[in-house]
N, C-alpha and C positions, 0 to 999 in steps of 0.2 A: 254856363259855356264850356268854359275853363275845367272849375269843379267837379262838374258832370266828367266831363272827356280823362279828368286821375282819376277818379271817382272807380271810372270804368277798366281800369286798367290796369288799378287795382287787385279789382273782381278779378280778373283774367290774369295775374301772376298768382293769385291762390288760387285758380283751380288749373291755373296750368304752370307751372311751377318751373323757376329758369335749370335745368340736373346741371352744373359746373363740373371740375372736375375735380376740386373740394367735398364735393357734394355727394354727395348718399343717396337720389331718389329711387323708390319700389320700384318694380314692374307692375302698368294698370295687369289687375287679376284679369283672365280671358277666358269666361264664359263659353261651352260647347250650345248651339242652338239649339240642343239639345230640349232643355233640360231651360225651365224659363230662373228655378228657385236655387240661392248656392246651397242651400242640402245633397241636393245631388248634381251639383257640377261642378267639373275637375278639372284639371290647371291643364295644361301642357302635357307639360315634363313629368307625369305622377305614375308613381311605377308599380304601386298599391294594385293586385290582384282584387283585393276586396272593393264590393263599392258597391252601386246604383251603375247602371249601365249606365255607357258615356255616347252608343248608337242606337239602332232601330233598327224591332224587324225587319224593317222594308230596306234601308242597308247594308244591312248583312248580307240580304236579299242577291238585293244588286253585284253583291260582287262576287255572289258564288256559284249564280245562275252567268256573269260574263268571263269570267277563269276557273272557275269552278267542273270536275266530273261532271256531267250532265247529271249523272244522282241522285247530285246533291243540291242541284239547284229547286227553288219550293221550301228548302228543312233548315229558313234562316228563322222559322218561330221559332220551332224548337233547340237550336240551337241558342237560344235569347233569352226563353225560358227555362233550359236547364239553369243556366247563368243566375237569374232570378233568382233559384229552391236553393242553387249553393251559394249564395252570394260572392256571387266573385263576379265581377265587368265583362259581359260576351264580347267584347272589344277585346279580351285577351286568351280567353280560347281562336277566337277568330285568327290570332298573328303567329297562333301555335299550325293551325291547321296548315296558314300559306310559309309558313321556315320547313314543316314536317313533309310537306306533299303540295304543296302546289293548290289546296284544296282540292286531293285528292283527285290528279293527275300523276303526278311523279309517284316511284318507287311502289312498295310496298304496301302503303295504303289505298290505291289505285284495289285492290286485291280483298283487301282488308279490309278495308270499311272501318279503319280508326283513324281518329282527327287525328290525332298527337304521336303515334308510331310505338304505341303502349308494347312492350314486354307482354310476355302469359301473367295471365293473374286472377284471378277467382273466377270471375266476374264474364269474365266473355263467353259467347259461342263454340271456338274451339284457340285451337293457339297451333299455328304452326311455326317451322322455323324461326322459331325462338318467340314469336309475336302473336299476339294478341288477333282474334281475326275474329268482328259482325257480324247477326247475321242483316241489318241494315245500317245506314247514317247513326241513323238516328238514334241505335242502342252503342253505337262508338263517341259519340257526344256525351250520353250521361254517364259512359264509364271514367271518360276524360275528367270529368267538373268530378265525381266523385272521390276521385286520380286528388286529385289536387287538392282539391276542398277541404279529403280528410286524413291525408297523408301532411303533404306538404306543411295547411295550413294547419291544421287542427292538432295533432299531431306532434307534427317537428314546427312549428311557432316558424315555418316560411312563409311571408304577404308579398313579397315584391319579385321585381326578375331578375334581381341582380345575385339571389339568395338562393331561389328555387332553382334557375339553370343551372348550376355544378352541379347540382347532387342532377339534377333531371340528361342532363345532357352532358357528362363531363369532361373534361379534356382526355381520360384515364383508357377515353371510351373509343376515341381519335374525334370529338370534337372539338371543334376553336370555340370555346366558351364565350367569348368576347367577343364574339364579329356574329350569336347566334343574339347576345344581350342589345348587341347596339343594333338587331335587323329589326327584331321585337317593335322596342322603342320608338325607333325612326318611322315603323309602318306602323303603329296607333297611336302618336304621331300625325299622324300626317289627314292618319281616317277621321280622331278625332275632331280635322280640321276641313271633315265635310266631302277633302277627297276620296279619291272615288280609283288612286295610284300607287306605285308600290316606293320601297329605297332599293 
C-alpha cells in the first residue's frame, strides 16, 4: 500500500510538476474550442492575421446582430467565407470592424458600408469625402480582405497587427497606434475564448 502511494505521488508529480521560483515551467497550451486539432488552433496571444478561422460564422453573426448596424446582421457567413478565401482569420476583420465603426453604427461607415473605413481605392462603388463607399456591406468586406491580403501581406510582407497598424492607421493621421493595437488584441483574445463582450 505504501509503495502504491509513493508510485501515485510520483506519477502526479510527473503530470503536474511544481513550478518554483527557480524553475521555468511552460504555460499549458490553451486551444480554441472551435477546433479539436492543433493545426487549426491558435494560442490566445497570437496576432498573426493569416491562418485558419478561430471563430465560427455563428459567432460572427451573433456579434453583428447584437451590436451592429441592422444591415450587417446575417452577413457573418460572408465575412467568414471571405477570410477563408484570402487566407486571413476572420476574427481580425471582425476586430477591425468593431474598432473602426462599432460594426457600422458609428462614423462614415454607417453610410459607406466599409468595414475598415477604407480610403478611395480602385474597386469601390464610389468615392465620397475621400472614403470608399460600397453598394453593400458584403462588397465592403471583400474590399477590405483584398487590401489586407494583397497589399499588406503579399506586397509589403506585414503579417501581424503590430506591423500592419502603423501603415493602416499611422499616428501621422492623428491615430493612436498603440491604443489601436491593444484594442484589437484584447478583443480578439476575448472572442477566441468565446466571450461576446469587448475590452
